N, C-alpha and C positions, 0 to 999 in steps of 0.2 A: 760852581762854575757853569755846569750844564744848564741849570735853570736860567742863569744870566744870558747865555748864548741864545737859548730858545726864546726868551722874553724879548731880547734885543732884536732878533730876526723878525719876530712877529710885529714888533713896533715899527721897524724899518719898512717892511712890506705894506703894513696897514697904512702908514703915513703916505707912502707913495701912491697907494690906491685913492686915498682921500685927495691928495694934491692933484693927481691927473683927472680924477672925477670932477673936481671943481673946474679945472680947465675946460672940460668937455660938457659941463652942465649935467653931469650924471652923479648918482649916488656912488659912494665908495665901493659898495658891494657889486656894482656893475662893471668894475674895473678888475683886471687880473694882471699878474706879473708872470712872465714865462722865461724860464732858463733853459738853454740848450747849448750845444757845442757847435762851433763853426767848422769849416773844412780843415783848419789848422789845429783843431782841438782846443781852442780857447772858448771861454764862456761868452755867450752873447745873451742879451736881454731884450725882451720886447714887452711893451705894455699892450694889453688887450682891452678892448671896449666891448662889453657884452659878448665875450669869448671870441672876438674877431681881432686879428692883428691890427694894431692901430699905429704903433710907433716903436722904432728901435731906439734904445737908450743905452747909456753907459751906466756902469755901476754907481758912479758919483751922481748921476741924474736920479737914480733910484733913491740914493741917500738924500738927495735934495741939496747937495753941496758942490762947490767948485773944486775945493781941495779937501781931501779926506784926512783931516788932522788926527782923527781917532784911530786911523789905521785899519779900518774894517776891510778895505780892499786888499790888504795883505793876506788875510786868511779866509774870507768868504768865497771869492772866486776859486781859489785852489780847492776848497772844501766841496764846492758844487761840482767842479771838474772831476775830482776823485770819486764822489758819490755816483755820478753818471757813468764813469768808467767801471766801477764795481758792479753796478746794475747791468751794464752791457755784458760783462763776463757771466753774471748769473743768468741772464736771459739769452746768452749766446747770440748777440746781435751787435751791430756797429753802434758805438756810443753816439754817433751823429744822428741815429734814428730815434734817440730818446730825448724827451724834454719833460720838465717839471712845471706844472701850472700851479701857481699860488692863488688861492681864492680866499676871500674873507668868509669865515664861519660866523664870527661875532666880533665885537670891538676888541682890537688887539689880539685876535686869535685867527691864525691863518692855517688853512689846510693845504698840504702839498700833495699833488697828485701826479704820479709818474705815468707817462704815456710812451708807447712804442709806436712810432709814427703817429697814427691817429687813434690807436686803440688804447683804452685805459688799461693799466696794468695793476696798480695798487696805490693806496694812500701811503705816503712816506711819513713816518712818525720820527721827528727829529731826535727825540729822547732815546730812541732805539738805535740810532746810527751814530750818535756822538760818543 
């Protein structure tokens, strides 16, 4: 099950980078996805173009769907929120200061990098936290 989750997550983020890259006339590896928490503690999503914020999106927009029939939105956003909250406790900082940047390493393989404000903290390995 863990392999399925990791593979599906990589596929979703990779396809989002490909799709937004095409819209902007960029290669997929020039696009990134950013996860963070808003002031109410809910997950927010941004698309970055060459590591600069470009567009705020919804989870369904990352999926590339209008309606999430597969139900990914029922478990992915709570998982992201829980992960950021756990790291905030570990780092003794406010969870709103943290964000995860997803970058393409190679086709269908995404690297997740945790930042505390603008300082890199560590690479997150999904297999280790699932």
